[in-house]
C-alpha angles and dihedrals in degrees: 000000000000095000115096110245122225122243097259090054093045090052089060102034109017113124093003109163113176121203123230087276092069096227119186096218120053112275119248111223104198097183132122096205145011134229130233131221090228144358087254091057091051091051092048090049093053091046088054090238092125134022115247132140111259111173132349090239086068102034141331131190092246095048090046090058091053092047091051092047093051090051090050095053094041090057133198113015095031096100096154139012135197124195127224135195092250141003091256090053086055093052093043093049094047091054103037095044090060106032129075138175111303095022121124127226125191115200138181109250091225099083135137110273096255092046089051089053092052091053098039100037116012103044095051089055087066094047094259114144110231124190128183125211134180098264093210092057113081090188090063091048090048092052095045092048096045086095130046119293134176102208143007123207125193142152122209125215087027130225116277109348097049094232114169130221121207096240095188095052095041092047091054091050092045095050091049087055092049095252132144111229118225118189124193100212099175098118094050097038119209088282098064102035135028108200095178090060088051095053106274119143099198130025123196131195141186099223086193089081125054096347094064088024097176104075096253112116144012125240146145138200138202119198128187148122114324095241093053094044094049100038103033111019101034098057089051097051093038090060101033097045110220091153126161115235117246089237092057090046090053092050091050091047089057090045092055091061090072099031096108094046091049098044094047092052094041090053090053090049092047093051091051092047091050091052091050094049092049090064097053119100091214090065118084096190141351124210120200120146097225096049112101091232094060107114091234100034093132092054091045092055090045098054104023131060094207140020096247135235099279129088121185123196143163124236114215113242100042130243099345095054091039092055090045089055094048094046090052093057114109104177102028111072126220106240139135093226124095141191091051127140086241119070112249132190128197138179103228096196092063100030129022096019101028096108098052089073135241096276093055092044089054090054089052093048094245109147133183086258097054119120125187111207121195104200116218140189101282118121103284091225089060091048092051092048090051092049091046092053091050092048090048087057089055092048092050092050092048092050092051091049090053094053 
């Protein structure tokens, strides 16, 4: 078909490759290896003279379908994709496949805890120079990229404070410094933000989040230009083995079919929840990119098509009142996952960002009262009632303490 298909159609049909059996659903090829018609065919396969599946650590018909579908929905710039066992394997592979001793990486300070550890702790062990900047401050990016760099890493919106990075401006600075730009786009999903169109060179995802969307399997993906994926990324993952299982790829393929429906509704729910929370006296601040009071609202509207499914807020009174609030929730679950059809709340200071230390959390704006809420598909009225009941528990406790 010569006509360009729209995202919702690509999410259902992109990359579909039926076997000779003509199955409706994507086939699941649960096989570790593949056979050859002859020894000559095997030799030609390993010499890259012909295309033939070799080993599921390298490629598999089911994982290929998911890779092709992710390229289709990501759009122009996503010429190739490789799948990983987890989102962190995707980040790790994107960085370590490209960097070597003596190279310099500049990263936004506002990163997921494990990503922060890779930059602050792992890379320096290999003699890679790693420098953090405040991702919201273009002056800091300009200073850091005024001298040569090899790679830039950022996530926008960030985990958990929903800080935004101007991808267009940072990409221009990075390219002038000779750096490859890697964007973690997991919070926005490929539906709400298109980093390749904004100048990024590589986009990474945790498919565990919105793409699966129902808390079932782990997975990660790295997308980029074909030459970089084949010549830089593929040798690394081929020989280090962070492969996604065909079963997980099949589950995520089925999850993608409803991604747009889920993300659209979750965004509507998140916006309503953010508005509700902003009116409660127990809440010190609410962060949601598409609210006018978000510090970077103008940038959010400029580079995103929706506000996302996450709301971050601070409970007055610190950790004790924050825990009281979370323990009083009856519909929203306490969990460090996100992007799920079920609403999930976590306390970043004691979970996802615990190990980066208090000083670094302070720089990121994460307090003992901060809650990250991943808004799901429940009826938003039920969610608001649940949040209201939990906040009432905080208010009652505060009133008793004041007596």
